[in-house]
NUSE-934265 format. One line per 2 residues: number of its first residue (from 1); their letters; for each residue x, y, z of N, C-alpha, C. Coordinates in steps of 0.02 Angstrom, whole numbers, plus 32768, in hexadecimal, padded with zeros to 4 digits. Example, Ala and Ser with C-alpha at 12.3 -4.5 7.8 and 13.67 -1.06 7.14 Angstrom:
<sites>
1> AS> 8294,7EE4,8186,8267,7F1F,8186,8294,7F5B,8186  8282,7F90,8162,82AC,7FCB,8165,8285,8002,818A
</sites>
This chain:
<sites>
1> MK> BA30,9FA3,7C5A,BA44,9F66,7C7C,BA64,9F77,7CBE  BA55,9F4E,7CEE,BA76,9F57,7D2E,BABD,9F3E,7D2A
3> DY> BAE5,9F54,7D5A,BB2B,9F40,7D5A,BB33,9EF4,7D61  BB0A,9ED6,7D8B,BB0D,9E8D,7D95,BAFD,9E68,7D55
5> QK> BAC9,9E7F,7D31,BAB6,9E5F,7CF2,BAEC,9E6A,7CBD  BB0B,9EA3,7CBE,BB40,9EB1,7C8E,BB7C,9E83,7C99
7> II> BB8D,9E77,7CD9,BBC5,9E4B,7CE9,BBB6,9E03,7CD2  BB79,9DED,7CDF,BB65,9DA9,7CCA,BB66,9DA4,7C7E
9> HE> BB4E,9DD7,7C5C,BB4E,9DD6,7C12,BB95,9DD3,7BF7  BBC3,9DF7,7C16,BC09,9DF5,7C00,BC27,9DB0,7C0D
11> KI> BC14,9D90,7C44,BC2D,9D4C,7C52,BC12,9D1A,7C1F  BBD4,9D24,7C0A,BBB7,9CF9,7BD7,BBDE,9CFF,7B96
13> ID> BBEE,9D3C,7B83,BC15,9D47,7B46,BC5A,9D27,7B4B  BC7A,9D2E,7B86,BCBC,9D10,7B90,BCB8,9CC4,7B8C
15> CR> BC86,9CA6,7BAA,BC7F,9C5D,7BA8,BC73,9C45,7B61  BC4C,9C6B,7B3A,BC40,9C58,7AF4,BC80,9C5B,7ACC
17> RI> BCA8,9C90,7AD6,BCE6,9C97,7AB0,BD18,9C61,7AC3  BD20,9C53,7B03,BD50,9C21,7B18,BD39,9BDB,7B03
19> GM> BCF8,9BCF,7B06,BCDD,9B8F,7AEF,BCE9,9B83,7AA5  BCDF,9BB6,7A7D,BCEC,9BB0,7A35,BD36,9BA6,7A27
21> LC> BD60,9BC8,7A4C,BDA8,9BBF,7A44,BDBC,9B78,7A56  BDA1,9B5D,7A8B,BDB1,9B18,7A9E,BD97,9AE7,7A6A
23> LF> BD5D,9AF5,7A4C,BD42,9ACA,7A18,BD6F,9ACB,79DA  BD86,9B05,79C7,BDB2,9B0A,798D,BDF5,9AE7,799A
25> LS> BE10,9AEF,79D5,BE4F,9ACD,79E6,BE45,9A81,79E7  BE0D,9A6A,7A00,BDFF,9A23,7A01,BDFB,9A07,79BB
27> AF> BDD9,9A2A,798E,BDD5,9A13,7949,BE19,9A14,7927  BE40,9A47,7934,BE83,9A4C,7917,BEAF,9A13,792E
29> LY> BEAE,9A03,796F,BED6,99CD,7989,BEBD,9989,7971  BE7C,9983,7967,BE60,9944,794E,BE77,9938,7906
31> TG> BE7A,996B,78DE,BE92,9962,789A,BEDC,994F,7899  BF01,9961,78CD,BF46,994D,78D3,BF4E,9902,78DE
33> TM> BF1A,98E2,78FA,BF1E,989A,7905,BF17,9874,78C4  BEFD,9893,7890,BEF3,9872,7850,BF31,9874,7823
35> MP> BF64,9898,7837,BFA1,989B,780F,BFC8,985A,7815  BFDE,983E,77DF,BFFF,97FD,77E2,C043,97FF,7806
37> QY> C064,9837,7808,C0A6,9839,7829,C09F,9833,7875  C067,9845,7891,C05D,983E,78D9,C03F,97FB,78EB
39> AE> C026,97D6,78BA,C009,9795,78C8,C03F,9762,78D9  C07D,976F,78C2,C0B4,9740,78D0,C0C7,9741,791A
41> AG> C0C8,977C,7938,C0DA,9782,797F,C099,9783,79A8  C08F,974F,79CE,C051,974A,79F5,C04A,977E,7A2B
43> WK> C081,9793,7A49,C07C,97C4,7A7F,C068,9808,7A64  C07D,9819,7A26,C068,9859,7A09,C01D,9858,79FA
45> LS> C005,9820,79E2,BFBF,981A,79D3,BF94,981E,7A12  BFAC,97FF,7A48,BF86,9802,7A86,BF86,9848,7AA5
47> IL> BFBD,986D,7A9D,BFC0,98B2,7AB6,BF8F,98DD,7A8F  BF8F,98D6,7A4C,BF60,98FE,7A24,BF17,98EC,7A34
49> SG> BF09,98AC,7A3B,BEC5,9897,7A4A,BEAF,98AE,7A8F  BEDC,98A8,7ABF,BECC,98BD,7B04,BEC1,9908,7B0A
51> SS> BEEB,992E,7AE9,BEE2,9977,7AEC,BEA4,998C,7AC6  BE94,996A,7A90,BE56,9979,7A6C,BE19,996B,7A97
53> LA> BE1B,9933,7ABB,BDE4,9922,7AE8,BDE0,9954,7B22  BE19,996A,7B3B,BE18,999B,7B72,BDF9,99DD,7B5C
55> FL> BE0B,99F4,7B20,BDEE,9A32,7B08,BDA4,9A2A,7AF9  BD8F,99EF,7AE3,BD49,99E3,7AD7,BD21,99E3,7B18
57> LL> BD3E,99C6,7B4D,BD1E,99C8,7B8E,BD1A,9A10,7BA9  BD4E,9A37,7B9D,BD4B,9A7E,7BB0,BD14,9AA3,7B8A
59> TF> BD09,9A91,7B4B,BCD4,9AAF,7B24,BC90,9AA1,7B44  BC85,9A62,7B58,BC46,9A51,7B79,BC3E,9A74,7BBB
61> FF> BC75,9A7C,7BE0,BC72,9A9F,7C20,BC5E,9AE9,7C16  BC7C,9B0A,7BE5,BC6C,9B50,7BDA,BC25,9B58,7BBE
63> YW> BC0D,9B28,7B97,BBC8,9B2B,7B80,BB98,9B24,7BBC  BBA8,9AF5,7BEA,BB7F,9AEC,7C26,BB80,9B2B,7C51
65> RM> BBBB,9B48,7C58,BBC2,9B86,7C80,BB9A,9BBF,7C61  BB9C,9BC3,7C1E,BB78,9BF8,7BFB,BB2C,9BEF,7C04
67> SK> BB14,9BB1,7C02,BACC,9BA6,7C0B,BAB7,9BB6,7C53  BAE1,9BA8,7C84,BAD1,9BBA,7CC9,BACF,9C06,7CD3
69> LK> BAFE,9C28,7CB2,BAFE,9C71,7CB7,BAC1,9C90,7C94  BAAC,9C72,7C5C,BA70,9C8B,7C3B,BA32,9C82,7C66
71> DK> BA2F,9C49,7C89,B9F7,9C3E,7CB7,B9F7,9C71,7CEF  BA32,9C80,7D08,BA38,9CB2,7D3D,BA25,9CF8,7D25
73> LD> BA35,9D05,7CE6,BA25,9D47,7CC9,B9DA,9D4D,7CBD  B9B9,9D17,7CAB,B970,9D19,7C9E,B947,9D21,7CDE
75> Q> B963,9D10,7D17,B93D,9D15,7D55,B938,9D5B,7D6E
</sites>
């Protein structure tokens, strides 16, 4: 492998790992919204929901970035 291809391959691996981490954090925070003790305080529920959505959007961003890097690697 050329050095350029090796760097792109390492970036793909990093994007996959960070994307999976963001997905796991999003699922973990979403399960926190289902707890009845947080349903009483609306601001806690909105913080959990908002942060879950933010991590889910980051997951989609890293998936998109990974697909663009794969296209660049295939060329």
